[in-house]
VOKETI-435742 format. One record per atom (N, C-alpha, C): residue number from 1; atom name; y, x, z. Coordinates in steps of 0.05 Angstrom, whole numbers, m for minus. Each point is the difference from the previous one (the first is absolute). Example, Ala and Ser with C-alpha at 12.3 -4.5 7.8 and 13.67 -1.06 7.14 Angstrom:
BEGIN
<1, 'N', <m114, 264, 156>> <1, 'CA', <24, m18, 0>> <1, 'C', <24, 18, 0>> <2, 'N', <21, m7, m14>> <2, 'CA', <24, 16, 1>> <2, 'C', <22, m15, 14>> 
This chain:
BEGIN
<1, 'N', <354, m3570, m162>> <1, 'CA', <29, m3, m4>> <1, 'C', <8, m29, 4>> <2, 'N', <22, m4, 12>> <2, 'CA', <10, m26, 6>> <2, 'C', <6, m16, m26>> <3, 'N', <m10, m24, m2>> <3, 'CA', <4, m16, m23>> <3, 'C', <30, m7, m4>> <4, 'N', <15, m3, 21>> <4, 'CA', <28, m6, m3>> <4, 'C', <15, 23, m14>> <5, 'N', <m9, 25, 6>> <5, 'CA', <12, 23, m13>> <5, 'C', <m7, 0, m30>> <6, 'N', <m26, m6, m6>> <6, 'CA', <m8, m1, m28>> <6, 'C', <15, m21, m15>> <7, 'N', <7, m21, 12>> <7, 'CA', <14, m22, m13>> <7, 'C', <28, 8, m9>> <8, 'N', <12, 20, 13>> <8, 'CA', <27, 8, m8>> <8, 'C', <1, 27, m16>> <9, 'N', <m21, 15, 0>> <9, 'CA', <0, 26, m14>> <9, 'C', <m3, m5, m30>> <10, 'N', <14, 17, m15>> <10, 'CA', <m2, 0, m29>> <10, 'C', <6, 28, m11>> <11, 'N', <m7, 4, m24>> <11, 'CA', <5, 26, m13>> <11, 'C', <30, 4, m1>> <12, 'N', <10, 23, 9>> <12, 'CA', <29, 5, 0>> <12, 'C', <11, 3, m29>> <13, 'N', <m16, 6, m19>> <13, 'CA', <10, 4, m27>> <13, 'C', <m1, m26, m16>> <14, 'N', <m21, m16, 3>> <14, 'CA', <m3, m24, m17>> <14, 'C', <3, m26, 15>> <15, 'N', <m1, 1, 26>> <15, 'CA', <1, m23, 18>> <15, 'C', <m25, m18, m2>> <16, 'N', <m21, 10, m11>> <16, 'CA', <m26, m15, m1>> <16, 'C', <m12, 1, 28>> <17, 'N', <m9, m22, 11>> <17, 'CA', <m12, 0, 27>> <17, 'C', <m25, 17, 0>> <18, 'N', <m8, 9, 24>> <18, 'CA', <m23, 17, 3>> <18, 'C', <m21, m14, 17>> <19, 'N', <m25, 11, m2>> <19, 'CA', <m22, m9, 17>> <19, 'C', <m16, 25, 8>> <20, 'N', <m18, m4, 19>> <20, 'CA', <m17, 23, 8>> <20, 'C', <m17, 9, m23>> <21, 'N', <m5, 25, m2>> <21, 'CA', <m18, 11, m20>> <21, 'C', <m28, m8, 7>> <22, 'N', <m15, m11, m19>> <22, 'CA', <m28, m8, 4>> <22, 'C', <m17, 24, 2>> <23, 'N', <m24, m3, 12>> <23, 'CA', <m18, 23, 4>> <23, 'C', <m7, 13, m26>> <24, 'N', <m6, m16, m21>> <24, 'CA', <m8, 12, m26>> <24, 'C', <23, 15, m12>> <25, 'N', <25, m10, 4>> <25, 'CA', <23, 14, m11>> <25, 'C', <5, 26, 14>> <26, 'N', <m2, 0, 27>> <26, 'CA', <3, 24, 16>> <26, 'C', <m21, 20, m8>> <27, 'N', <m25, m9, m3>> <27, 'CA', <m22, 18, m8>> <27, 'C', <5, 13, m27>> <28, 'N', <9, m16, m19>> <28, 'CA', <6, 11, m27>> <28, 'C', <22, 21, 1>> <29, 'N', <21, m6, 15>> <29, 'CA', <23, 19, 2>> <29, 'C', <m9, 25, 14>> <30, 'N', <m15, m2, 22>> <30, 'CA', <m9, 24, 14>> <30, 'C', <m21, 15, m16>> <31, 'N', <m16, m13, m15>> <31, 'CA', <m19, 14, m17>> <31, 'C', <14, 17, m21>> <32, 'N', <22, m11, m12>> <32, 'CA', <15, 16, m19>> <32, 'C', <14, 24, 13>> <33, 'N', <10, m4, 24>> <33, 'CA', <13, 22, 15>> <33, 'C', <m21, 21, 7>> <34, 'N', <m23, m9, 10>> <34, 'CA', <m22, 18, 8>> <34, 'C', <m11, 15, m24>> <35, 'N', <0, m12, m23>> <35, 'CA', <m11, 13, m24>> <35, 'C', <20, 20, m12>> <36, 'N', <23, 2, 11>> <36, 'CA', <20, 19, m10>> <36, 'C', <15, m10, m24>> <37, 'N', <m2, m26, m6>> <37, 'CA', <16, m11, m22>> <37, 'C', <30, 3, 6>> <38, 'N', <15, 0, m20>> <38, 'CA', <29, 4, 3>> <38, 'C', <14, m27, 8>> <39, 'N', <m4, m7, 25>> <39, 'CA', <13, m23, 12>> <39, 'C', <27, 9, 12>> <40, 'N', <21, m12, m10>> <40, 'CA', <27, 8, 9>> <40, 'C', <16, m24, 10>> <41, 'N', <20, 6, 16>> <41, 'CA', <19, m20, 8>> <41, 'C', <22, m3, m21>> <42, 'N', <17, m19, 3>> <42, 'CA', <21, m5, m20>> <42, 'C', <19, 24, m4>> <43, 'N', <3, 17, 20>> <43, 'CA', <17, 23, m3>> <43, 'C', <m15, 25, m10>> <44, 'N', <m26, m4, m7>> <44, 'CA', <m16, 21, m12>> <44, 'C', <m15, 17, 19>> <45, 'N', <0, m6, 26>> <45, 'CA', <m15, 15, 20>> <45, 'C', <m29, m8, m2>> <46, 'N', <m17, 20, m1>> <46, 'CA', <m29, m5, m1>> <46, 'C', <m10, m11, 27>> <47, 'N', <m16, m21, m1>> <47, 'CA', <m12, m11, 24>> <47, 'C', <m26, 15, 5>> <48, 'N', <m1, 15, 22>> <48, 'CA', <m23, 17, 5>> <48, 'C', <m17, m10, 23>> <49, 'N', <11, m19, 16>> <49, 'CA', <m14, m10, 23>> <49, 'C', <m8, m29, m4>> <50, 'N', <m25, m8, 5>> <50, 'CA', <m7, m28, m3>> <50, 'C', <15, m18, 19>> <51, 'N', <4, m24, m8>> <51, 'CA', <15, m20, 16>> <51, 'C', <m20, m13, 20>> <52, 'N', <10, m5, 24>> <52, 'CA', <m15, m15, 20>> <52, 'C', <3, m30, m5>> <53, 'N', <24, m8, m8>> <53, 'CA', <6, m27, m7>> <53, 'C', <25, m1, m18>> <54, 'N', <4, m23, m12>> <54, 'CA', <23, m2, m18>> <54, 'C', <7, m28, m6>> <55, 'N', <23, m3, m13>> <55, 'CA', <9, m26, m10>> <55, 'C', <2, 3, m30>> <56, 'N', <m4, m23, m14>> <56, 'CA', <1, 0, m29>> <56, 'C', <17, m24, m8>> <57, 'N', <16, 4, m21>> <57, 'CA', <16, m23, m10>> <57, 'C', <m19, m21, m10>> <58, 'N', <8, m25, 1>> <58, 'CA', <m17, m22, m8>> <58, 'C', <m7, 1, m30>> <59, 'N', <16, 14, m15>> <59, 'CA', <m7, 3, m29>> <59, 'C', <m20, 23, m4>> <60, 'N', <m7, 14, 22>> <60, 'CA', <m21, 21, m2>> <60, 'C', <9, 26, m12>> <61, 'N', <26, 4, m3>> <61, 'CA', <10, 24, m13>> <61, 'C', <7, 24, 17>> <62, 'N', <7, m6, 25>> <62, 'CA', <12, 21, 17>> <62, 'C', <m12, m1, 28>> <63, 'N', <m7, 24, 11>> <63, 'CA', <m12, 3, 26>> <63, 'C', <20, 15, 18>> <64, 'N', <2, m9, 25>> <64, 'CA', <16, 14, 20>> <64, 'C', <m19, 6, 23>> <65, 'N', <0, 24, 10>> <65, 'CA', <m18, 8, 22>> <65, 'C', <10, m11, 27>> <66, 'N', <m19, m3, 18>> <66, 'CA', <6, m7, 27>> <66, 'C', <m9, 23, 18>> <67, 'N', <19, 10, 16>> <67, 'CA', <m6, 23, 18>> <67, 'C', <5, m9, 28>> <68, 'N', <m20, 4, 17>> <68, 'CA', <2, m8, 29>> <68, 'C', <10, m29, 3>> <69, 'N', <m11, m17, m17>> <69, 'CA', <6, m29, 0>> <69, 'C', <29, m6, m9>> <70, 'N', <13, 19, m13>> <70, 'CA', <27, m4, m9>> <70, 'C', <1, 3, m31>> <71, 'N', <8, m22, m14>> <71, 'CA', <1, 2, m29>> <71, 'C', <22, 19, m9>> <72, 'N', <m6, 17, m19>> <72, 'CA', <20, 18, m11>> <72, 'C', <9, m12, m26>> <73, 'N', <22, m15, 2>> <73, 'CA', <10, m15, m23>> <73, 'C', <23, 15, m14>> <74, 'N', <m6, 24, m9>> <74, 'CA', <20, 16, m14>> <74, 'C', <m8, 1, m30>> <75, 'N', <18, m8, m17>> <75, 'CA', <m6, m1, m29>> <75, 'C', <m9, 26, m11>> <76, 'N', <11, 22, 10>> <76, 'CA', <m9, 27, m9>> <76, 'C', <m28, 7, 7>> <77, 'N', <m11, m13, 21>> <77, 'CA', <m27, 7, 9>> <77, 'C', <m21, m21, m9>> <78, 'N', <8, m18, m17>> <78, 'CA', <m18, m20, m11>> <78, 'C', <m20, 13, m19>> <79, 'N', <m24, m12, 0>> <79, 'CA', <m22, 10, m17>> <79, 'C', <m6, m21, m21>> <80, 'N', <4, 6, m26>> <80, 'CA', <m6, m19, m21>> <80, 'C', <m30, m1, m4>> <81, 'N', <m11, m25, m1>> <81, 'CA', <m29, m3, m3>> <81, 'C', <m8, 5, m29>> <82, 'N', <18, m1, m19>> <82, 'CA', <m7, 5, m28>> <82, 'C', <m11, 28, m5>> <83, 'N', <5, 19, 17>> <83, 'CA', <m9, 27, m3>> <83, 'C', <m29, 4, 10>> <84, 'N', <m11, m20, 13>> <84, 'CA', <m27, 2, 12>> <84, 'C', <m19, m15, m19>> <85, 'N', <m18, 16, m12>> <85, 'CA', <m18, m10, m21>> <85, 'C', <m16, m24, 9>> <86, 'N', <m13, 1, 23>> <86, 'CA', <m18, m21, 9>> <86, 'C', <12, m19, 20>> <87, 'N', <26, m3, 0>> <87, 'CA', <13, m18, 19>> <87, 'C', <m6, m29, m7>> <88, 'N', <m9, m16, 19>> <88, 'CA', <m7, m28, m5>> <88, 'C', <25, m16, m10>> <89, 'N', <m4, m16, m20>> <89, 'CA', <23, m16, m10>> <89, 'C', <5, m24, 19>> <90, 'N', <25, m8, 1>> <90, 'CA', <8, m22, 18>> <90, 'C', <m13, m27, m7>> 
């Protein structure tokens, strides 16, 4: 992803800047999804498909998926990291 784009992207709800999801963070999120844990988006939709890539707010609280190299920055589709038991702390 282009660094210039990352420099301007932020969470639409909190305005906290985002960064790329680290490998360990992506692995923890996908492990929870794969294990059938109740991982949901902000609107309550269950996340059933592992993420290929994602962005996370710099405070480590919210994840946004990246699909086909396009960040999906919709507040309703955000994934709170607090619901993932083994998610690495920031």
